[in-house]
FIPAZA-80475 format. One line per 4 residues: for each residue x, y, z of C-alpha. Coordinates in steps of 0.05 Angstrom, whole numbers, plus 32768, in hexadecimal, padded with zeros to 4 digits. Example, Ala and Ser with C-alpha at 12.3 -4.5 7.8 and 13.67 -1.06 7.14 Angstrom:
80F6,7FA6,809C | 8111,7FEB,808F
END
This chain:
808B,8135,7F66 | 805D,8100,7F5E | 8012,80F7,7F56 | 7FEA,80D7,7F91
7F9C,80D6,7FA5 | 7F98,8102,7FE6 | 7F52,80FE,800F | 7F42,813F,801E
7F00,8126,804B | 7ED3,80E5,803C | 7EBA,80DA,7FFF | 7EF0,8114,7FEB
7F27,80EF,7FC5 | 7F54,8118,7F96 | 7F99,810E,7F72 | 7FC9,813D,7F7B
8013,8150,7F7C | 8037,8136,7FB6 | 807F,8130,7FC5 | 80A4,80F5,7FB7
80AE,80C1,7FE3 | 80F6,80B8,8007 | 8108,807D,8027 | 8125,8069,806A
8164,8044,8068 | 8139,8007,8077 | 810A,8021,8044 | 80F8,800E,7FF3
80DA,8041,7FC2 | 80AD,801C,7F8F | 808B,8037,7F53 | 8047,8015,7F54
8035,7FEE,7F13 | 7FE7,7FD7,7F2F | 7FC9,7FF2,7F6D | 7F79,7FDA,7F78
7F59,7FFB,7FB4 | 7F39,7FCC,7FEE | 7EF3,7FCC,7FFD | 7EFD,7FE3,803D
7F2A,801B,802C | 7EED,8030,8005 | 7EC0,8026,8040 | 7EF4,8052,8067
7EFC,808B,802C | 7EAC,808A,8030 | 7EAC,8092,8076 | 7E91,805C,8089
7E98,8045,80D9 | 7EC5,8008,80D3 | 7F10,7FFE,80EB | 7F41,802F,80F1
7F06,8065,80E4 | 7F0D,808E,8122 | 7F5A,8090,8108 | 7F49,80A9,80C1
7F1C,80DE,80DD | 7F53,80F9,810D | 7F81,80FB,80D4 | 7F50,811C,80A7
7F41,8159,80E0 | 7F85,8167,80D4 | 7F79,8171,8088 | 7F86,814A,8047
7FA7,8105,8052 | 7FCA,80D0,802A | 7F99,808E,8032 | 7F95,804C,800B
7FB5,801F,7FE7 | 7FD5,7FE1,7FFA | 7FC4,7FB1,7FCE | 7FF4,7FC5,7F9A
8035,7FAE,7F70 | 806B,7FC8,7F53 | 80B4,7FD4,7F47 | 80E8,7FE1,7F70
8107,802D,7F65 | 8133,803A,7F95 | 814D,800F,7FDC | 816D,802F,8017
81A5,8029,8030 | 81AD,7FEF,8063 | 8172,7FBB,8033 | 8199,7F87,8022
8164,7F54,7FFB | 813B,7F84,7FD4 | 8158,7F99,7F95 | 8146,7FDE,7F63
8121,7FB8,7F29 | 8101,7F82,7F53 | 80BB,7F76,7F4A | 8093,7F7A,7F84
8059,7F77,7FB4 | 804E,7F8D,7FFA | 802F,7F77,803D | 8005,7FAD,805B
8016,7FA0,809A | 8054,7FBD,80C1 | 8067,7FAB,810A | 8094,7FCF,8133
80BB,7F9B,8149 | 80CA,7FC0,818D | 8088,7FB6,81B6 | 808E,7F75,81E7
8061,7F4E,81B1 | 8093,7F52,8180 | 80CD,7F46,81AA | 80B4,7F01,81BC
80A7,7EF0,8179 | 8059,7F03,8174 | 805B,7F36,8138 | 800F,7F25,812F
8008,7F4B,8173 | 8027,7F82,816A | 8012,7FB9,8195 | 8029,7FED,8166
8017,7FDE,8117 | 8017,8007,80DE | 7FF6,7FFD,80A9 | 8005,800E,8053
7FD1,8037,8038 | 7FAF,8046,8081 | 7FDB,8063,80B8 | 8015,8071,8080
800C,8086,803A | 8004,804E,800F | 7FFE,803A,7FB9 | 7FCE,806D,7FA3
8005,8088,7F81 | 803B,8085,7F53 | 806B,8076,7F87 | 806D,8059,7FCA
809F,804F,8006 | 8099,8010,802A | 80C4,7FE4,805C | 80F2,7FB2,8038
80DB,7F87,807A | 8094,7F8C,8056 | 80A9,7F7C,8007 | 809C,7F3C,7FE5
80B9,7F21,7FA8 | 8081,7F15,7F6D | 8096,7ED2,7F44 | 80A1,7EC9,7EFE
8062,7EC3,7EDB | 8031,7EE8,7F0D | 8014,7F24,7EED | 8013,7F74,7F06
7FC2,7F6B,7F08 | 7FCB,7F23,7F2C | 8009,7F43,7F60 | 7FD4,7F79,7F6D
7F9B,7F4E,7F80 | 7FC7,7F19,7FB0 | 7FB2,7F42,7FEA | 7F6C,7F20,7FF5
7F89,7EE1,7FE5 | 7FB1,7EDE,801A | 7F78,7EF4,8041 | 7F4F,7EB7,8028
7F88,7E8F,8044 | 7F86,7EA9,8080 | 7F3F,7E9D,808A | 7F45,7E57,8072
7F87,7E4A,80A8 | 7F5C,7E60,80DD | 7F25,7E39,80D2 | 7F4D,7DFE,80D7
7F30,7DDB,80A3 | 7F31,7D8B,80AB | 7F32,7D64,8079 | 7EE2,7D54,8058
7EC4,7D88,8083 | 7E90,7DB1,8067 | 7E8D,7DF8,805E | 7E60,7E34,8044
7E81,7E72,801F | 7E4B,7EB7,8024 | 7E59,7ED7,7FED | 7E6D,7ED0,7FAB
7E93,7F12,7FA7 | 7EE0,7F10,7F9E | 7EF6,7EFB,7FE6 | 7EBB,7EC3,7FE7
7ED9,7EA8,7FA1 | 7F20,7EB0,7FB5 | 7F0C,7E87,7FF4 | 7EEB,7E5C,7FCC
7F26,7E49,7FA6 | 7F4C,7E41,7FE1 | 7F21,7E09,7FFE | 7F1B,7DE4,7FC1
7F64,7DDC,7FC6 | 7F65,7DD1,8010 | 7F3F,7D97,803E | 7EFB,7DB2,802E
7ECB,7D7B,801B | 7E8E,7D98,8004 | 7E8E,7DE2,7FF8 | 7E4A,7E09,7FF0
7E4F,7E52,7FD9 | 7E17,7E87,7FDC | 7E12,7EC4,7FB3 | 7DDE,7EF8,7F8A
7E07,7EFE,7F45 | 7DFA,7ECB,7F15 | 7E3C,7EE0,7EED | 7E5A,7ECC,7F32
7E3A,7E90,7F45 | 7E4C,7E78,7EFB | 7E96,7E90,7F10 | 7E8D,7E66,7F50
7E79,7E25,7F34 | 7EB1,7E29,7EFD | 7EDD,7E29,7F40 | 7EC0,7DEF,7F59
7E87,7DF9,7F88 | 7E61,7DBF,7F9A | 7E21,7DE8,7F9B | 7E0F,7E29,7F90
7DD6,7E53,7FAD | 7DB4,7E8E,7F91 | 7DAC,7EBA,7FD1 | 7D8A,7EE7,7FAA
7D4D,7EB6,7F99 | 7D4E,7E7F,7FD7 | 7D5D,7E7B,8021 | 7D9F,7E60,802E
7D95,7E34,806E | 7D63,7E02,804F | 7D9B,7DF1,8013 | 7DD1,7DEB,804C
7DA3,7DB9,8073 | 7D8F,7D92,8039 | 7DD4,7D8E,801E | 7DF9,7D74,8063
7DC2,7D4E,807B | 7DA7,7D8C,80B1 | 7DE2,7D85,80D8 | 7DFE,7DCE,80BA
7E44,7DE0,809E | 7E84,7DD0,80C2 | 7E9D,7E16,80AF | 7E80,7E5A,809B
7EAC,7E83,8071 | 7E80,7EC8,8073 | 7E95,7F04,8042 | 7E5E,7F2A,8027
7E4E,7F54,8063 | 7E55,7F9F,8068 | 7E31,7FD7,8052 | 7DF0,7FD0,8022
7DF8,8015,8000 | 7E37,7FF7,7FEF | 7E16,7FB6,7FD3 | 7E26,7F8E,8005
7DF2,7F64,8035 | 7DEE,7F8F,8074 | 7DF4,7F55,80B3 | 7DC3,7F27,8095
7E04,7EFC,807D | 7E1A,7EF9,80C5 | 7DD3,7EDA,80D7 | 7DD6,7EA5,80A3
7E1B,7E92,80BC | 7E01,7E8A,8101 | 7DC4,7E5F,80E3 | 7DEA,7E34,80B1
7E25,7E17,80DA | 7E24,7DDB,8104 | 7E24,7DD9,814E | 7E6D,7DE2,8168
7E83,7DF7,811D | 7EA7,7E39,8110 | 7E99,7E76,80E6 | 7EC8,7EA4,80D0
7EB7,7EEE,80BE | 7EDF,7F0C,808A | 7EAA,7F41,8078 | 7EBB,7F83,8094
7E7B,7F99,80BF | 7E74,7FE0,80DF | 7E8E,7FE2,8126 | 7E4A,7FDB,8144
7E1D,7FA7,8129 | 7DDD,7F76,813F | 7DFC,7F35,8148 | 7DE4,7EEB,8157
7E14,7EE2,8191 | 7DD7,7EBC,81B3 | 7DD1,7E87,817D | 7E1B,7E82,8177
7E23,7E74,81C8 | 7DEE,7E44,81C8 | 7E0A,7E1A,8194 | 7E4D,7E26,81AF
7E67,7E3B,8162 | 7EB1,7E62,8164 | 7EAD,7EA3,8149 | 7EEB,7EB6,8124
7F11,7EEE,80FC | 7F52,7EE8,80CE | 7F87,7F12,80D7 | 7F98,7F3C,80A2
7FE4,7F52,8086 | 801B,7F1E,8088 | 8025,7EDD,80AF | 803E,7E96,80A2
802E,7E53,80B7 | 807B,7E3A,80A0 | 80BE,7E55,80AF | 80C6,7E4C,8061
8094,7E83,8049 | 8061,7EB5,805C | 8017,7EB6,8042 | 802A,7EEC,8008
8056,7EBE,7FF4 | 8031,7E76,7FEE | 7FF7,7EAB,7FD5 | 801A,7EBC,7F9A
8039,7E7A,7F8D | 7FF8,7E5A,7F8B | 7FEA,7E90,7F54 | 8027,7E86,7F31
8020,7E39,7F2B | 7FD2,7E4B,7F1B | 7FAF,7E2E,7F4F | 7F8C,7E6B,7F63
7F6A,7E95,7F26 | 7F6A,7EE2,7F40 | 7F6E,7EFE,7F01 | 7F21,7EE3,7EDE
7F0A,7F05,7F24 | 7F28,7F4F,7F04 | 7EF5,7F6B,7EDC | 7EFF,7FBA,7EDD
7F4F,7FD0,7EC8 | 7F56,801F,7EC7 | 7F94,8047,7EB7 | 7FBA,807C,7ED1
7FC0,809B,7F16 | 7F82,80CD,7F0E | 7F5C,8086,7F05 | 7F5D,8081,7F4D
7F21,809E,7F67 | 7EFA,807D,7F37 | 7F16,8033,7F47 | 7EF7,8046,7F90
7EBB,805B,7F73 | 7EAE,8015,7F53 | 7ECE,7FEA,7F89 | 7E9D,8011,7FB7
7E64,7FFD,7F90 | 7E79,7FBB,7F6B | 7E32,7FAF,7F61 | 7E1A,7FE4,7F40
7E56,7FDC,7F13 | 7E59,7F91,7F07 | 7E9C,7F8C,7F2D | 7EB6,7F50,7F4C
7EFF,7F57,7F63 | 7F13,7FAE,7F7D | 7F28,7FD5,7F34 | 7F68,7FD8,7F28
7F90,8019,7F0F | 7FC5,8005,7EE5 | 8009,8038,7EF2 | 8036,8007,7EC7
8072,8022,7EFF | 80A3,7FFE,7ECE | 807F,7FBC,7ED8 | 8085,7F9A,7E8D
804E,7F76,7E73 | 804B,7F3F,7E65 | 807D,7F16,7E9B | 8086,7ED3,7E92
80D0,7ECA,7E9B
END
């Protein structure tokens, strides 16, 4: 038996003993070293009506459910009989999206449009546990020099890379990043190492805005004190920015900005520009669609999980390389670190209420899981 977090109902997450995971022939079992709850997981645990809420509600109607834990790293404990490319003792993380490999989209080489995907921590047990079983095809090796803390935090960086790629930022294009939380600050670092020219970022926390300046923002706007549009108008000669990356929207009770940032994005983007919505909004919200349509603005939503833009590597591999060579700093965003599986519910509370706790990155839980620290070999 091992210990794992079990959701007994919305808002009722408990750590209990559960059976050890058993791998199939193409699976691996990983001893979890670090895990962090995602903001989306925290919203779903609280019962917010965001993506996959209906599926979770159905699962809970049938009884307690294992839920959460797709942002993690660990050490391979066991491999299935058919696994060839993963070995016991490897330090790894995993992509949360598991494609079926059998539907028409997968068979045509478009697994990003899989008709029946599974998601680690959402539709199957995740790493809110001492061990997790995942398909070997989802495993991503962690390069030397990347700490467990950084490896567990790499999934949001992969999301920032997806957003930047989707925006197709051309050399010198101007960008506004709305929100100076973990996704906004990662998007800023990616922009600074990509094609972006002038980069503006907005936020409400002085500490986070100071980090934004450190990471190379050209203009930092305190959204708590100033209207964003006048600052954008002045910086762009009245044109507006080419690209807006919106990362701050969501339930105000969780310290997020509601839908006001969506309105701000629509006002600040130039005619014919692009708005990339990274934040997770409720299923049905008011939206400035008339303004976007009148100005021919493209509204984009980045994909999650794996995916690559080169035959030579996927987004997770690239994200880990950026961290390994020091191009992207994720560790300075980790403000809260807890120890032991029993602290998962507390980590969820901190992450859901990051503003109240002064957190930037989701709170991390250290389970050790055989991962020796420091690892610089």
